[in-house]
Biopython code that builds the backbone (N, CA, C, O; Angstrom):
import numpy as np
from Bio.PDB.StructureBuilder import StructureBuilder

atoms = [
    (1, "MET", "N", (0.822, -1.285, -0.015)),
    (1, "MET", "CA", (0.022, -0.003, 0.089)),
    (1, "MET", "C", (0.884, 1.224, -0.070)),
    (1, "MET", "O", (1.895, 1.265, 0.631)),
    (2, "SER", "N", (0.651, 2.177, -0.842)),
    (2, "SER", "CA", (1.329, 3.339, -1.053)),
    (2, "SER", "C", (1.299, 4.358, 0.403)),
    (2, "SER", "O", (0.447, 4.152, 1.268)),
    (3, "GLU", "N", (2.074, 5.187, 0.509)),
    (3, "GLU", "CA", (2.122, 6.098, 1.615)),
    (3, "GLU", "C", (0.826, 7.119, 1.349)),
    (3, "GLU", "O", (0.201, 7.636, 2.275)),
    (4, "HIS", "N", (0.544, 7.310, 0.033)),
    (4, "HIS", "CA", (-0.615, 8.134, -0.218)),
    (4, "HIS", "C", (-1.886, 7.490, 0.211)),
    (4, "HIS", "O", (-2.742, 8.144, 0.807)),
    (5, "SER", "N", (-2.040, 6.224, -0.071)),
    (5, "SER", "CA", (-3.307, 5.445, 0.151)),
    (5, "SER", "C", (-3.317, 5.290, 1.538)),
    (5, "SER", "O", (-4.402, 5.485, 2.085)),
    (6, "THR", "N", (-2.308, 4.967, 2.277)),
    (6, "THR", "CA", (-2.333, 4.779, 3.850)),
    (6, "THR", "C", (-2.806, 5.968, 4.463)),
    (6, "THR", "O", (-3.723, 5.891, 5.281)),
    (7, "SER", "N", (-2.168, 7.328, 4.095)),
    (7, "SER", "CA", (-2.623, 8.478, 4.536)),
    (7, "SER", "C", (-4.007, 8.823, 4.434)),
    (7, "SER", "O", (-4.626, 9.411, 5.320)),
    (8, "GLY", "N", (-4.512, 8.428, 3.277)),
    (8, "GLY", "CA", (-6.086, 8.632, 3.131)),
    (8, "GLY", "C", (-6.910, 7.763, 3.906)),
    (8, "GLY", "O", (-7.904, 8.251, 4.443)),
    (9, "ILE", "N", (-6.607, 6.347, 4.071)),
    (9, "ILE", "CA", (-7.393, 5.658, 4.929)),
    (9, "ILE", "C", (-7.345, 6.030, 6.373)),
    (9, "ILE", "O", (-8.341, 5.966, 7.094)),
    (10, "ALA", "N", (-6.069, 6.452, 6.817)),
    (10, "ALA", "CA", (-6.087, 6.888, 8.200)),
    (10, "ALA", "C", (-6.855, 8.198, 8.455)),
    (10, "ALA", "O", (-7.457, 8.353, 9.518)),
    (11, "ALA", "N", (-6.844, 9.239, 7.396)),
    (11, "ALA", "CA", (-7.725, 10.210, 7.590)),
    (11, "ALA", "C", (-9.158, 10.033, 7.644)),
    (11, "ALA", "O", (-9.856, 10.662, 8.440)),
    (12, "LEU", "N", (-9.688, 9.063, 6.689)),
    (12, "LEU", "CA", (-11.002, 8.746, 6.739)),
    (12, "LEU", "C", (-11.400, 8.057, 8.010)),
    (12, "LEU", "O", (-12.493, 8.318, 8.513)),
    (13, "SER", "N", (-10.582, 7.195, 8.559)),
    (13, "SER", "CA", (-10.820, 6.480, 9.937)),
    (13, "SER", "C", (-11.002, 7.606, 11.107)),
    (13, "SER", "O", (-11.911, 7.620, 11.937)),
    (14, "ILE", "N", (-9.982, 8.507, 10.993)),
    (14, "ILE", "CA", (-10.035, 9.639, 12.035)),
    (14, "ILE", "C", (-11.352, 10.478, 11.925)),
    (14, "ILE", "O", (-12.059, 10.732, 12.900)),
    (15, "CYS", "N", (-11.620, 10.896, 10.606)),
    (15, "CYS", "CA", (-12.707, 11.773, 10.542)),
    (15, "CYS", "C", (-14.056, 10.993, 10.891)),
    (15, "CYS", "O", (-14.971, 11.611, 11.437)),
    (16, "GLU", "N", (-14.187, 9.618, 10.575)),
    (16, "GLU", "CA", (-15.326, 8.894, 10.970)),
    (16, "GLU", "C", (-15.436, 8.795, 12.360)),
    (16, "GLU", "O", (-16.561, 8.979, 12.826)),
    (17, "ALA", "N", (-14.479, 8.535, 13.158)),
    (17, "ALA", "CA", (-14.411, 8.463, 14.655)),
    (17, "ALA", "C", (-14.797, 9.801, 15.143)),
    (17, "ALA", "O", (-15.598, 9.839, 16.077)),
    (18, "LEU", "N", (-14.337, 10.924, 14.641)),
    (18, "LEU", "CA", (-14.640, 12.393, 15.166)),
    (18, "LEU", "C", (-16.220, 12.619, 14.961)),
    (18, "LEU", "O", (-16.944, 13.158, 15.798)),
    (19, "MET", "N", (-16.614, 12.150, 13.787)),
    (19, "MET", "CA", (-18.167, 12.520, 13.520)),
    (19, "MET", "C", (-18.930, 11.597, 14.450)),
    (19, "MET", "O", (-20.006, 12.018, 14.876)),
    (20, "LEU", "N", (-18.536, 10.451, 14.805)),
    (20, "LEU", "CA", (-19.379, 9.561, 15.673)),
    (20, "LEU", "C", (-19.245, 10.212, 17.047)),
    (20, "LEU", "O", (-20.258, 10.235, 17.747)),
    (21, "ALA", "N", (-18.193, 10.706, 17.483)),
    (21, "ALA", "CA", (-17.969, 11.175, 18.673)),
    (21, "ALA", "C", (-18.744, 12.413, 18.870)),
    (21, "ALA", "O", (-19.238, 12.591, 19.983)),
    (22, "LEU", "N", (-18.937, 13.379, 17.856)),
    (22, "LEU", "CA", (-19.772, 14.561, 17.785)),
    (22, "LEU", "C", (-21.243, 14.301, 17.773)),
    (22, "LEU", "O", (-22.089, 15.029, 18.292)),
    (23, "ASN", "N", (-21.459, 13.183, 17.125)),
    (23, "ASN", "CA", (-22.913, 12.651, 17.196)),
    (23, "ASN", "C", (-23.293, 12.077, 18.531)),
    (23, "ASN", "O", (-24.368, 12.341, 19.072)),
    (24, "ASP", "N", (-22.366, 11.268, 19.059)),
    (24, "ASP", "CA", (-22.745, 10.690, 20.367)),
    (24, "ASP", "C", (-22.894, 11.690, 21.492)),
    (24, "ASP", "O", (-23.719, 11.558, 22.396)),
    (25, "ALA", "N", (-22.059, 12.684, 21.384)),
    (25, "ALA", "CA", (-21.947, 13.735, 22.317)),
    (25, "ALA", "C", (-23.203, 14.896, 22.187)),
    (25, "ALA", "O", (-23.426, 15.786, 23.007)),
    (26, "LYS", "N", (-23.901, 14.649, 21.012)),
    (26, "LYS", "CA", (-25.124, 15.420, 20.784)),
    (26, "LYS", "C", (-24.618, 16.922, 20.307)),
    (26, "LYS", "O", (-25.346, 17.914, 20.331)),
    (27, "VAL", "N", (-23.257, 16.912, 19.876)),
    (27, "VAL", "CA", (-22.820, 18.241, 19.330)),
    (27, "VAL", "C", (-23.352, 18.509, 17.876)),
    (27, "VAL", "O", (-23.760, 19.614, 17.518)),
    (28, "LEU", "N", (-23.315, 17.488, 17.137)),
    (28, "LEU", "CA", (-23.911, 17.543, 15.717)),
    (28, "LEU", "C", (-24.872, 16.508, 15.495)),
    (28, "LEU", "O", (-24.577, 15.333, 15.712)),
    (29, "PRO", "N", (-26.051, 16.870, 15.059)),
    (29, "PRO", "CA", (-26.994, 15.932, 14.667)),
    (29, "PRO", "C", (-26.704, 15.234, 13.433)),
    (29, "PRO", "O", (-25.802, 15.629, 12.694)),
    (30, "GLU", "N", (-27.483, 14.116, 13.134)),
    (30, "GLU", "CA", (-27.058, 13.320, 11.869)),
    (30, "GLU", "C", (-27.252, 14.272, 10.612)),
    (30, "GLU", "O", (-26.399, 14.183, 9.729)),
    (31, "ARG", "N", (-28.151, 15.049, 10.473)),
    (31, "ARG", "CA", (-28.446, 15.810, 9.374)),
    (31, "ARG", "C", (-27.262, 16.818, 9.091)),
    (31, "ARG", "O", (-27.010, 17.153, 7.934)),
    (32, "GLU", "N", (-26.616, 17.245, 10.057)),
    (32, "GLU", "CA", (-25.469, 18.161, 10.014)),
    (32, "GLU", "C", (-24.245, 17.250, 9.577)),
    (32, "GLU", "O", (-23.486, 17.595, 8.670)),
    (33, "ILE", "N", (-24.130, 16.295, 10.144)),
    (33, "ILE", "CA", (-22.879, 15.375, 9.668)),
    (33, "ILE", "C", (-23.065, 14.940, 8.299)),
    (33, "ILE", "O", (-22.090, 14.820, 7.556)),
    (34, "LEU", "N", (-24.388, 14.665, 7.864)),
    (34, "LEU", "CA", (-24.566, 14.297, 6.450)),
    (34, "LEU", "C", (-24.190, 15.459, 5.471)),
    (34, "LEU", "O", (-23.604, 15.271, 4.405)),
    (35, "GLY", "N", (-24.615, 16.767, 5.976)),
    (35, "GLY", "CA", (-24.397, 18.008, 5.323)),
    (35, "GLY", "C", (-22.861, 18.102, 5.059)),
    (35, "GLY", "O", (-22.395, 18.395, 3.958)),
    (36, "VAL", "N", (-22.154, 17.839, 6.120)),
    (36, "VAL", "CA", (-20.702, 17.973, 6.028)),
    (36, "VAL", "C", (-20.149, 16.821, 5.067)),
    (36, "VAL", "O", (-19.165, 17.098, 4.380)),
    (37, "LEU", "N", (-20.585, 15.843, 4.995)),
    (37, "LEU", "CA", (-20.205, 14.719, 3.919)),
    (37, "LEU", "C", (-20.559, 15.297, 2.436)),
    (37, "LEU", "O", (-19.761, 15.287, 1.499)),
    (38, "GLU", "N", (-21.905, 15.809, 2.383)),
    (38, "GLU", "CA", (-22.281, 16.245, 1.045)),
    (38, "GLU", "C", (-21.378, 17.421, 0.673)),
    (38, "GLU", "O", (-20.961, 17.417, -0.485)),
    (39, "ASP", "N", (-21.027, 18.382, 1.434)),
    (39, "ASP", "CA", (-20.196, 19.508, 1.088)),
    (39, "ASP", "C", (-18.910, 18.975, 0.714)),
    (39, "ASP", "O", (-18.326, 19.483, -0.243)),
    (40, "ALA", "N", (-18.310, 17.858, 1.449)),
    (40, "ALA", "CA", (-16.975, 17.484, 0.968)),
    (40, "ALA", "C", (-17.035, 16.849, -0.305)),
    (40, "ALA", "O", (-16.066, 17.005, -1.048)),
    (41, "ALA", "N", (-18.041, 16.131, -0.708)),
    (41, "ALA", "CA", (-18.212, 15.432, -1.881)),
    (41, "ALA", "C", (-18.395, 16.489, -3.178)),
    (41, "ALA", "O", (-17.904, 16.301, -4.291)),
    (42, "ALA", "N", (-19.181, 17.598, -2.793)),
    (42, "ALA", "CA", (-19.385, 18.569, -3.745)),
    (42, "ALA", "C", (-17.973, 19.358, -4.099)),
    (42, "ALA", "O", (-17.696, 19.733, -5.238)),
    (43, "THR", "N", (-17.174, 19.539, -3.008)),
    (43, "THR", "CA", (-15.846, 20.168, -3.099)),
    (43, "THR", "C", (-15.039, 19.356, -4.063)),
    (43, "THR", "O", (-14.447, 19.895, -4.997)),
    (44, "HIS", "N", (-15.010, 18.158, -3.864)),
    (44, "HIS", "CA", (-14.194, 17.234, -4.839)),
    (44, "HIS", "C", (-14.752, 17.247, -6.191)),
    (44, "HIS", "O", (-13.999, 17.308, -7.163)),
    (45, "GLU", "N", (-15.990, 17.194, -6.312)),
    (45, "GLU", "CA", (-16.627, 17.009, -7.631)),
    (45, "GLU", "C", (-16.273, 18.300, -8.502)),
    (45, "GLU", "O", (-16.078, 18.188, -9.713)),
    (46, "ASN", "N", (-16.196, 19.571, -7.822)),
    (46, "ASN", "CA", (-15.864, 20.816, -8.436)),
    (46, "ASN", "C", (-14.402, 21.046, -8.588)),
    (46, "ASN", "O", (-14.018, 21.912, -9.373)),
    (47, "ALA", "N", (-13.546, 20.330, -7.889)),
    (47, "ALA", "CA", (-12.153, 20.686, -7.919)),
    (47, "ALA", "C", (-11.399, 20.617, -9.334)),
    (47, "ALA", "O", (-11.755, 19.790, -10.173)),
    (48, "GLY", "N", (-10.526, 21.358, -9.532)),
    (48, "GLY", "CA", (-9.760, 21.642, -10.712)),
    (48, "GLY", "C", (-8.376, 20.875, -10.577)),
    (48, "GLY", "O", (-8.120, 20.135, -9.628)),
    (49, "GLY", "N", (-7.597, 21.108, -11.529)),
    (49, "GLY", "CA", (-6.064, 20.599, -11.570)),
    (49, "GLY", "C", (-5.893, 19.853, -12.863)),
    (49, "GLY", "O", (-6.655, 20.013, -13.817)),
    (50, "SER", "N", (-4.834, 19.006, -12.862)),
    (50, "SER", "CA", (-4.556, 18.162, -14.060)),
    (50, "SER", "C", (-5.563, 17.249, -14.167)),
    (50, "SER", "O", (-6.395, 17.104, -13.272)),
    (51, "ASP", "N", (-5.565, 16.569, -15.261)),
    (51, "ASP", "CA", (-6.434, 15.483, -15.604)),
    (51, "ASP", "C", (-6.468, 14.320, -14.445)),
    (51, "ASP", "O", (-7.504, 13.808, -14.021)),
    (52, "LEU", "N", (-5.241, 14.028, -14.048)),
    (52, "LEU", "CA", (-5.023, 13.114, -12.929)),
    (52, "LEU", "C", (-5.548, 13.531, -11.710)),
    (52, "LEU", "O", (-6.189, 12.709, -11.056)),
    (53, "GLU", "N", (-5.384, 14.714, -11.269)),
    (53, "GLU", "CA", (-5.922, 15.415, -10.140)),
    (53, "GLU", "C", (-7.530, 15.253, -10.173)),
    (53, "GLU", "O", (-8.194, 14.673, -9.314)),
    (54, "ILE", "N", (-7.933, 15.769, -11.128)),
    (54, "ILE", "CA", (-9.354, 15.789, -11.431)),
    (54, "ILE", "C", (-10.046, 14.482, -11.263)),
    (54, "ILE", "O", (-11.101, 14.365, -10.640)),
    (55, "GLU", "N", (-9.387, 13.463, -11.865)),
    (55, "GLU", "CA", (-9.865, 11.984, -11.595)),
    (55, "GLU", "C", (-9.804, 11.458, -10.225)),
    (55, "GLU", "O", (-10.698, 10.745, -9.769)),
    (56, "GLU", "N", (-8.732, 11.811, -9.548)),
    (56, "GLU", "CA", (-8.644, 11.537, -8.019)),
    (56, "GLU", "C", (-9.589, 12.258, -7.309)),
    (56, "GLU", "O", (-9.997, 11.633, -6.330)),
    (57, "HIS", "N", (-10.148, 13.507, -7.478)),
    (57, "HIS", "CA", (-10.972, 14.186, -6.971)),
    (57, "HIS", "C", (-12.395, 13.544, -7.101)),
    (57, "HIS", "O", (-13.179, 13.469, -6.155)),
    (58, "LYS", "N", (-12.638, 13.115, -8.295)),
    (58, "LYS", "CA", (-13.925, 12.429, -8.751)),
    (58, "LYS", "C", (-14.116, 11.147, -7.939)),
    (58, "LYS", "O", (-15.192, 10.832, -7.430)),
    (59, "ALA", "N", (-12.997, 10.435, -7.858)),
    (59, "ALA", "CA", (-12.923, 9.116, -7.007)),
    (59, "ALA", "C", (-13.184, 9.349, -5.626)),
    (59, "ALA", "O", (-13.839, 8.504, -5.015)),
    (60, "VAL", "N", (-12.751, 10.415, -5.014)),
    (60, "VAL", "CA", (-12.916, 10.834, -3.707)),
    (60, "VAL", "C", (-14.578, 11.238, -3.522)),
    (60, "VAL", "O", (-15.226, 10.826, -2.560)),
    (61, "ALA", "N", (-15.051, 11.943, -4.389)),
    (61, "ALA", "CA", (-16.442, 12.249, -4.399)),
    (61, "ALA", "C", (-17.321, 10.926, -4.467)),
    (61, "ALA", "O", (-18.255, 10.750, -3.685)),
    (62, "ARG", "N", (-17.003, 10.093, -5.354)),
    (62, "ARG", "CA", (-17.810, 8.743, -5.406)),
    (62, "ARG", "C", (-17.758, 8.078, -4.174)),
    (62, "ARG", "O", (-18.802, 7.675, -3.662)),
    (63, "LEU", "N", (-16.565, 7.897, -3.584)),
    (63, "LEU", "CA", (-16.410, 7.291, -2.213)),
    (63, "LEU", "C", (-17.185, 7.904, -1.140)),
    (63, "LEU", "O", (-17.774, 7.171, -0.344)),
    (64, "ILE", "N", (-17.250, 9.271, -1.029)),
    (64, "ILE", "CA", (-18.039, 9.911, -0.033)),
    (64, "ILE", "C", (-19.482, 9.608, -0.258)),
    (64, "ILE", "O", (-20.227, 9.302, 0.672)),
    (65, "LYS", "N", (-19.868, 9.694, -1.486)),
    (65, "LYS", "CA", (-21.301, 9.380, -1.817)),
    (65, "LYS", "C", (-21.835, 8.153, -1.473)),
    (65, "LYS", "O", (-22.997, 8.014, -1.092)),
    (66, "LYS", "N", (-20.888, 7.098, -1.614)),
    (66, "LYS", "CA", (-21.249, 5.663, -1.246)),
    (66, "LYS", "C", (-21.241, 5.628, 0.280)),
    (66, "LYS", "O", (-21.921, 4.754, 0.818)),
    (67, "ILE", "N", (-20.649, 6.354, 0.925)),
    (67, "ILE", "CA", (-20.639, 6.327, 2.417)),
    (67, "ILE", "C", (-21.938, 6.858, 2.887)),
    (67, "ILE", "O", (-22.518, 6.307, 3.823)),
    (68, "ILE", "N", (-22.518, 8.088, 2.182)),
    (68, "ILE", "CA", (-23.786, 8.619, 2.440)),
    (68, "ILE", "C", (-24.919, 7.456, 2.093)),
    (68, "ILE", "O", (-25.717, 7.061, 2.942)),
    (69, "ALA", "N", (-24.890, 7.057, 0.994)),
    (69, "ALA", "CA", (-25.840, 6.208, 0.504)),
    (69, "ALA", "C", (-25.838, 4.812, 1.253)),
    (69, "ALA", "O", (-26.907, 4.254, 1.502)),
    (70, "GLY", "N", (-24.710, 4.297, 1.581)),
    (70, "GLY", "CA", (-24.785, 2.936, 2.211)),
    (70, "GLY", "C", (-24.871, 2.865, 3.627)),
    (70, "GLY", "O", (-24.924, 1.791, 4.227)),
    (71, "GLY", "N", (-24.887, 4.022, 4.200)),
    (71, "GLY", "CA", (-25.046, 4.077, 5.552)),
    (71, "GLY", "C", (-23.658, 3.898, 6.358)),
    (71, "GLY", "O", (-22.614, 3.610, 5.772)),
    (72, "ASN", "N", (-23.722, 4.057, 7.488)),
    (72, "ASN", "CA", (-22.384, 4.058, 8.253)),
    (72, "ASN", "C", (-22.747, 3.931, 9.735)),
    (72, "ASN", "O", (-23.831, 3.506, 10.136)),
    (73, "SER", "N", (-21.696, 4.357, 10.541)),
    (73, "SER", "CA", (-21.956, 4.049, 12.008)),
    (73, "SER", "C", (-22.941, 5.305, 12.615)),
    (73, "SER", "O", (-23.586, 5.165, 13.654)),
    (74, "VAL", "N", (-22.952, 6.496, 11.838)),
    (74, "VAL", "CA", (-23.796, 7.429, 12.291)),
    (74, "VAL", "C", (-25.211, 7.223, 11.607)),
    (74, "VAL", "O", (-26.208, 7.384, 12.311)),
    (75, "ARG", "N", (-25.341, 6.908, 10.389)),
    (75, "ARG", "CA", (-26.663, 6.664, 9.761)),
    (75, "ARG", "C", (-26.698, 5.203, 9.280)),
    (75, "ARG", "O", (-26.043, 4.849, 8.300)),
    (76, "ARG", "N", (-27.474, 4.357, 9.988)),
    (76, "ARG", "CA", (-27.601, 3.012, 9.393)),
    (76, "ARG", "C", (-28.248, 2.786, 8.185)),
    (76, "ARG", "O", (-29.159, 3.522, 7.805)),
    (77, "GLN", "N", (-27.810, 1.722, 7.480)),
    (77, "GLN", "CA", (-28.227, 1.472, 6.133)),
    (77, "GLN", "C", (-29.749, 1.076, 6.184)),
    (77, "GLN", "O", (-30.040, 0.174, 6.970)),
    (78, "GLN", "N", (-30.699, 1.615, 5.477)),
    (78, "GLN", "CA", (-32.070, 1.310, 5.516)),
    (78, "GLN", "C", (-32.598, 0.331, 4.556)),
    (78, "GLN", "O", (-33.794, 0.042, 4.564)),
]
sb = StructureBuilder()
sb.init_structure("model")
sb.init_model(0)
sb.init_chain("A")
sb.init_seg("    ")
for serial, (resi, resn, name, xyz) in enumerate(atoms, 1):
    if name == "N":
        sb.init_residue(resn, " ", resi, " ")
    sb.init_atom(name, np.array(xyz, "f"), 0.0, 1.0, " ", f" {name:<3s}", serial, name[0])
structure = sb.get_structure()
């Protein structure tokens, strides 16, 4: 696994843990957490750069959308 990939997986795990903690502590409700994820996906969908960078951003947006659609520890799959 590349260092780039490992960093991304670590960041995703940390962010999920933080969002779970914020939800558990009643700091952010589910709808706001989903809003954060939707904003992150939109940011990556609209990012510029080289063709390779744009493709990476689109892949990140697709992953975030899968998390939203598939449910997670904050929002159970329905």
